Backbone as a ProteinNet text record, in pm:
[ID]
protein_1_A
[PRIMARY]
XXXXXXXXXXXXXXXXXXXXXXXXXXXXXXXXXXXXXXXXXXXXXXXXXXXXXXXXXXXXXXXXXXXXXXXXX
[TERTIARY]
1459.1	1385	1371	1332	1262.3	1144.4	1066.5	948.2	933	859.5	806.2	637.5	667.5	547.8	469.4	344.7	268.3	245.1	281.4	246.8	158.7	50.3	-61	-109.5	-96	-150.4	-272.1	-328.9	-486.8	-577.2	-647.1	-713.7	-751.1	-800.5	-837.5	-735.8	-615	-489	-437	-287.1	-228.7	-189.3	-133.8	-113.6	-130.1	-162.4	-201.4	-63.8	-22.4	84.9	41.9	60.2	17.8	135	150.3	253.7	159.6	223.1	142.6	146.5	266.2	285.1	244.4	186.9	137.5	7.5	-107.2	-236.6	-304.6	-339.4	-399.8	-327.5	-193.3	-83.1	-91.3	-143.6	-205.8	-170.5	-104.2	-103.9	-144.5	-148	-169.7	-87.4	-61.2	31.2	-38.8	-24.2	-29.2	60.1	214.5	341.7	389	456.4	532.1	618.5	691.8	763.7	696.2	627.8	544.5	464.5	418.4	363.3	411.5	549.3	630.9	741	716	751	646.6	519.8	379.8	404.5	444	431.3	549.5	661.8	767.9	704.8	642.2	627.8	469.5	404	310.3	342.3	476.1	505.4	575.1	679.1	703.2	610.7	484.1	390.4	317.5	305.3	256.5	329.5	497.2	567.4	562.8	586.1	578.4	478.6	357.2	241.7	253.2	320.6	341.1	429.1	477.5	595.3	661.8	777.9	900.3	855.5	792.3	766.7	633.5	569.5	411.2	489.4	558.6	624.4	676.4	755.9	852.4	754.9	644.2	580.4	472.9	462.4	357.9	466.1	549.7	655.6	683.6	736.1	755.7	628.1	532.5	436.9	348.7	404.5	374.8	504.5	472.9	593.3	584.8	640.9	596.5	656	614	707.4	652	725.4	668.5	650.2	588.2	573.8	551.4	593.2	548.8	463.5	341.4	236.1	205.4	192.5	159.4	-7.3	-37.4	-212.2	-234.4	-290.5	-392.1	-462.7	-468.5	-545.9	-581.5
334.6	226.1	132.5	17.1	-81.2	-127.1	-150.2	-203.3	-309.3	-437.5	-527.2	-464.2	-525.6	-450	-576.8	-568.2	-660.3	-601.9	-669.4	-635.3	-733	-703.3	-807.4	-730.5	-813.9	-822.3	-833.4	-700.4	-696.3	-728.4	-839.8	-902.3	-802.8	-684.3	-573.8	-508.6	-496.1	-512.8	-365.4	-352.8	-255.9	-382.1	-289	-348.3	-270.5	-343.3	-260.8	-300.2	-215.8	-236.8	-197.9	-266.3	-233.4	-234.5	-204.4	-195.2	-279.2	-383.5	-477.3	-355.4	-315.2	-245	-114.4	-42	61.2	81.8	46.3	2.8	144	77.5	215.7	270.1	224.1	262	157.4	214.4	169.8	254	205.1	231.1	161.4	224.9	163	210	142.6	181	71.9	124.8	53.7	-44.2	-17.4	-148	-154.8	-267.1	-270.7	-190.4	-113.4	-21.5	129.6	145.4	270.4	222.5	127.7	106.1	84.2	49.4	47.2	206.2	296.4	418.2	488.8	475.6	503.6	480.9	352.1	288.4	333.9	386.2	459.3	618.9	655.6	814.7	780.9	706.6	658.9	638.3	548.6	520.5	676.3	764.9	875.6	981.5	992.3	1068.1	998.4	896	850.2	824.9	823.4	831	949.5	1061.5	1188.3	1250.1	1152.4	1170	1169.1	1045.9	1009.3	1001.3	1000.7	1015.6	925.2	919.1	786.9	694.8	733.6	617.4	519.5	583	526.1	443.6	484.9	398.7	310	294.6	177.3	71	109.1	32.9	-28.2	21.5	-16.2	-127.9	-90.7	-135.5	-283.7	-285.5	-434.8	-528.2	-489.2	-530.2	-649.2	-609.9	-708.6	-758.1	-903.4	-1004.1	-1063.2	-1052.1	-1100.4	-1202.4	-1323.2	-1453.5	-1533.8	-1599.6	-1672.1	-1835.8	-1879.7	-2072.3	-2136.4	-2254	-2312.4	-2429.7	-2447.5	-2540	-2633.8	-2768.8	-2858.6	-2868.8	-2859	-2879.9	-2960.1	-3036.7	-3143.9	-3040.3	-3069.2	-3003.1	-3074.5
1092.9	1140.2	995.6	1049.1	976.4	983.4	864.2	874.8	771.5	838.2	738	658.2	498.7	446.2	408.4	403.2	298.7	142.6	80.1	-38.4	-163.1	-217.7	-247.3	-401.2	-442.1	-616.2	-616.2	-669	-699.3	-830.2	-805.4	-887.3	-1046.7	-994.3	-1090.4	-1129.8	-1109.3	-1131.5	-1014.6	-1033.9	-948.3	-792.3	-705.8	-573.6	-470	-352	-228.2	-110.8	-53.2	23.9	182.5	320.7	409	522.3	625.5	747	871.1	899	1008.4	1158.2	1125.1	1301	1298.9	1131.2	1149.7	1150.4	1228.7	1164.9	1096.4	984.8	930.7	820.6	832.9	671.8	582.7	490.8	366.4	221	163.1	-12.9	-113	-226.6	-362.7	-451.7	-560.5	-711.6	-807.4	-932.2	-1029.5	-1066.5	-1016.4	-1041.8	-904	-868.5	-778.9	-695.1	-813.9	-753.6	-718.7	-764	-726.1	-607	-570.7	-464.2	-337.3	-384.5	-275.1	-232.8	-358.6	-334	-254.9	-269.3	-210.6	-48.1	-31.6	105	199.5	145.9	210.7	228.5	169.7	183.1	304.2	262.5	365.1	512.7	499.9	649.8	697.7	599.3	668.6	724	632.7	725.4	823.2	816.3	949.6	1076.7	1080.5	1158.3	1211.4	1137.1	1175.3	1271.3	1262.6	1339	1472.9	1489.4	1650.2	1689.3	1862.2	1897.5	1939.1	1951.5	1962.1	2039.3	2165.2	2213.8	2209.1	2116.5	2070	1927.1	1849.5	1753.2	1792.9	1884	1947.1	1978.6	2068.3	2125.1	2011.9	1916.5	1793.6	1717.3	1670.1	1628.2	1682.4	1825.5	1885.3	1905.6	1888.7	1925.1	1809.1	1688.9	1565.9	1521.9	1501.7	1466.9	1331.1	1237.6	1082.8	1074.2	1055	1050.1	895.2	827.7	708.7	796.8	700	759.5	629.4	618.8	519.5	577.3	491.9	535.5	423.8	426.5	337.4	339.1	247.9	213.5	110.7	107.1	-51.2	-91.7	-216.5	-324.2	-411.7
[MASK]
+++++++++++++++++++++++++++++++++++++++++++++++++++++++++++++++++++++++++

């Protein structure tokens, strides 16, 4: 399966990643590469714990889209 992830750089250093379609599936790392490896492992562990029907429902309930918005600063 493919999952969308959100990767955020933290002010204090390092990164946090989470998966919008898997509530509570979050990981961290010092580098972007470490964080991506960690979130992949977190997804694998998370999906082992739930059945396929529930997984399909979770994944289909979230849609991630990008949007461009013009603002005046």
